[in-house]
N, C-alpha and C positions, 0 to 999 in steps of 0.2 A: 439550460434554455437561458439561465439567468445570466450565467455568462457573456452568451452572445449580446442580451441586451446591454450589458456593462461594457462590452468592449465596444458595440455600435454608440452608445453616449459618448464613451473616451474618444473614439475615433472624431466625432463630430465636433467634441468638446476641444480639440488639439490637433487642427488640421496639420500646423507645423511638424509636430512630433510625427504625426501620420507620414507625411510627404517625405521628412528624412530617413525614418524607417524603413518605406519603400524604395526609396533610392538607394539606398544601404544593399538592402536585400538585391535588387534588381542588379546592382553592380558586382554583387559576390557572384551573382547565378550567372551573369553573361562574361565575366572573366573566369569563371570555372568551364564553361562552356568551351571558352575559345581555348585556353589551354589545352583541355581536353582533345579537341579537334586538331591540335597542330601535334600533338605526341602521336595520335593516331594516325594521323598523314604521315610523319615523319618516321616514327619507330614502329609502329605495331603492324603497319601494312607494308610488305616486301615491294620494293620497286618491280614493274613488270621487266622480265628481261627473256629475249628468246630461248636460252639456254641458261636456266638457272643452274642447272647442276655442274657447268662448268665456272660456276663464279667462285672467286678464292678471296681472303681476307688478309691483309697485309698489316701487319702490327709493328708497331717500334718498339722496343724493351731496352733498358739502361742497365748495364752490368756493372756492380760494385764490388770490384774486387779487393779483399782485404791484405793488407801489408803483413 
C-alpha cells in the first residue's frame, strides 16, 4: 500500500512526466493493435472464395547455373 501512495504522490508532483509516460504507452499499445489487426486481416485469415479447394499458388523462382 505504501508503494501506491508513493506512486500517487509522484504522479501528482510531476504531471508532465505522467502525461508523457501515458502518451508513450498509449501510442505503443495503439500501434501494436493496429499492426496486429492488419496482419490478422491480410495474412492469418484466408480470403473467402467459392471453391477454396481449386485455388493454386504461383511462385517465381530464379535458377542460378554454375559454369
